[in-house]
Backbone bond lengths (Angstrom), bond angles and torsions (degrees), N, CA, C in turn:
res aa  C-N    CA-C-N  psi(-1)  N-CA   C-N-CA  omega(-1)  CA-C   N-CA-C  phi
1 M - - - 1.434 - - 1.543 110.55 -
2 T 1.302 115.25 -30.86 1.470 119.37 179.62 1.531 111.57 -59.58
3 A 1.325 116.21 -37.57 1.473 119.87 -179.89 1.518 111.71 -63.68
4 V 1.315 117.74 -32.23 1.472 121.33 179.91 1.520 110.16 -69.84
5 F 1.318 117.58 -40.75 1.450 121.38 -175.13 1.532 113.93 -93.07
6 N 1.326 117.76 -6.24 1.450 121.82 -175.96 1.523 111.81 -56.74
7 G 1.323 116.73 123.66 1.445 122.35 178.86 1.505 115.26 78.98
8 R 1.329 118.62 1.81 1.468 121.99 -178.05 1.522 112.66 -104.37
9 I 1.341 116.91 -9.13 1.435 120.74 -178.28 1.539 107.32 -117.50
10 E 1.307 116.66 123.30 1.461 121.24 -178.20 1.519 110.32 -71.12
11 K 1.320 117.61 135.92 1.456 121.92 177.71 1.540 109.13 -57.05
12 G 1.329 114.41 139.20 1.456 119.41 -179.85 1.525 113.81 89.12
13 S 1.332 116.59 -4.61 1.482 120.67 179.19 1.519 110.38 -71.94
14 I 1.310 116.06 171.19 1.463 122.44 174.30 1.521 107.26 -109.93
15 L 1.327 116.11 122.11 1.471 122.42 179.81 1.533 106.65 -103.74
16 V 1.330 116.83 114.95 1.465 122.06 179.47 1.535 107.22 -106.12
17 T 1.349 115.69 121.16 1.448 120.54 -176.38 1.514 110.83 -135.62
18 D 1.337 114.14 172.86 1.460 119.73 169.35 1.531 107.02 -76.54
19 S 1.320 117.65 -166.40 1.440 120.50 -171.74 1.525 115.66 -87.54
20 L 1.325 118.07 9.40 1.462 120.48 178.96 1.534 109.68 -60.72
21 R 1.333 115.89 125.38 1.467 120.78 -175.35 1.524 114.42 -62.94
22 A 1.314 117.91 -29.20 1.459 121.15 -176.89 1.537 112.19 -59.14
23 Y 1.323 116.32 -27.23 1.470 119.39 179.68 1.506 111.80 -66.29
24 Q 1.335 118.66 -26.49 1.454 120.85 178.84 1.525 110.47 -63.48
25 N 1.331 116.89 -40.59 1.462 120.44 177.04 1.523 111.00 -63.57
26 V 1.325 116.74 -41.47 1.456 120.92 177.18 1.519 110.01 -59.32
27 A 1.319 115.90 -46.48 1.467 120.66 -178.99 1.520 110.70 -62.13
28 N 1.311 117.58 -44.14 1.475 120.49 179.65 1.502 111.21 -63.92
29 D 1.331 117.83 -46.00 1.456 121.57 -179.91 1.511 113.55 -65.82
30 S 1.338 116.52 -31.76 1.471 121.40 -177.26 1.521 113.22 -90.70
31 E 1.336 116.67 -5.32 1.464 122.49 -179.84 1.527 110.85 57.93
32 V 1.329 115.76 53.15 1.462 122.17 178.81 1.535 108.76 -123.73
33 T 1.321 114.96 163.76 1.447 120.97 173.50 1.514 108.21 -82.29
34 H 1.339 115.89 129.53 1.469 119.88 -177.05 1.522 109.74 -109.00
35 V 1.338 116.33 125.19 1.443 122.94 174.43 1.518 107.01 -112.94
36 R 1.342 116.25 114.69 1.473 121.55 179.18 1.516 109.18 -98.40
37 I 1.318 115.68 131.21 1.447 121.12 176.52 1.523 106.57 -106.49
38 L 1.330 116.25 118.63 1.469 121.06 -175.90 1.513 111.94 -66.99
39 K 1.334 116.08 157.19 1.473 121.86 -178.05 1.521 111.79 -58.96
40 V 1.317 117.30 -36.34 1.471 119.87 -176.45 1.514 112.78 -76.46
41 K 1.334 116.34 -10.74 1.467 120.94 177.86 1.535 108.46 -120.31
42 Y 1.303 115.94 159.25 1.442 119.05 176.62 1.524 111.45 -118.28
43 N 1.328 116.40 -1.04 1.445 119.10 177.23 1.523 109.68 -146.53
44 Y 1.321 114.07 161.17 1.452 122.15 176.89 1.521 105.46 -142.51
45 G 1.302 116.38 101.06 1.455 119.85 -174.29 1.522 109.41 62.56
46 S 1.315 116.35 -124.42 1.463 119.87 -179.09 1.531 112.22 -87.39
47 F 1.336 117.96 -2.52 1.445 121.08 -179.38 1.528 109.59 -90.09
48 N 1.346 116.03 137.03 1.449 120.90 -176.43 1.520 108.32 -141.45
49 V 1.338 117.88 132.16 1.467 120.98 179.81 1.528 113.10 -87.76
50 E 1.303 118.72 -11.67 1.458 120.58 -175.11 1.542 112.88 -59.35
51 P 1.338 120.99 -43.90 1.474 119.24 177.92 1.531 112.17 -59.83
52 I 1.316 116.57 -35.27 1.463 120.24 178.57 1.530 110.06 -68.96
53 N 1.323 116.17 -41.70 1.466 119.84 178.33 1.530 111.12 -61.73
54 V 1.320 117.50 -38.95 1.464 121.53 178.74 1.526 110.22 -64.58
55 D 1.340 116.51 -45.92 1.457 120.06 179.14 1.529 111.79 -60.74
56 C 1.337 116.57 -43.36 1.470 120.00 179.02 1.522 111.17 -63.21
57 S 1.315 116.12 -39.57 1.454 120.56 179.68 1.540 110.01 -63.80
58 E 1.305 116.66 -41.90 1.463 120.65 -179.98 1.526 111.13 -66.33
59 L 1.327 116.71 -38.81 1.466 119.61 177.19 1.526 111.42 -65.00
60 K 1.324 116.62 -39.66 1.457 120.60 177.40 1.529 110.72 -62.88
61 K 1.328 116.03 -42.84 1.467 120.43 178.86 1.525 110.44 -61.84
62 A 1.318 116.37 -44.67 1.470 120.50 -178.13 1.531 109.86 -64.66
63 G 1.328 117.44 -41.50 1.458 121.19 179.32 1.510 112.44 -66.48
64 S 1.325 117.73 -39.97 1.460 120.20 -178.58 1.518 110.72 -71.43
65 W 1.314 117.68 -32.11 1.477 121.33 178.42 1.515 109.29 -67.93
66 Q 1.316 117.32 -40.98 1.455 122.13 -176.94 1.532 111.19 -63.63
67 F 1.323 117.82 -33.61 1.447 120.34 -174.16 1.532 113.72 -101.94
68 Q 1.317 117.95 11.04 1.467 120.20 178.58 1.505 111.55 -78.67
């Protein structure tokens, strides 16, 4: 996963992810602050994964429509 994100995340940024462990390696390699939101929660303070989930869902819908 690090190869996918390499050079795309600015050092010192905040990376907000779900609880997938692979993101921790990305955060360490990219020198960013990592905020993990556990599966049983959908937010951590002011960070919320729901807008990201909605965007991903919309992209999946658009992609599946295009290839039907």
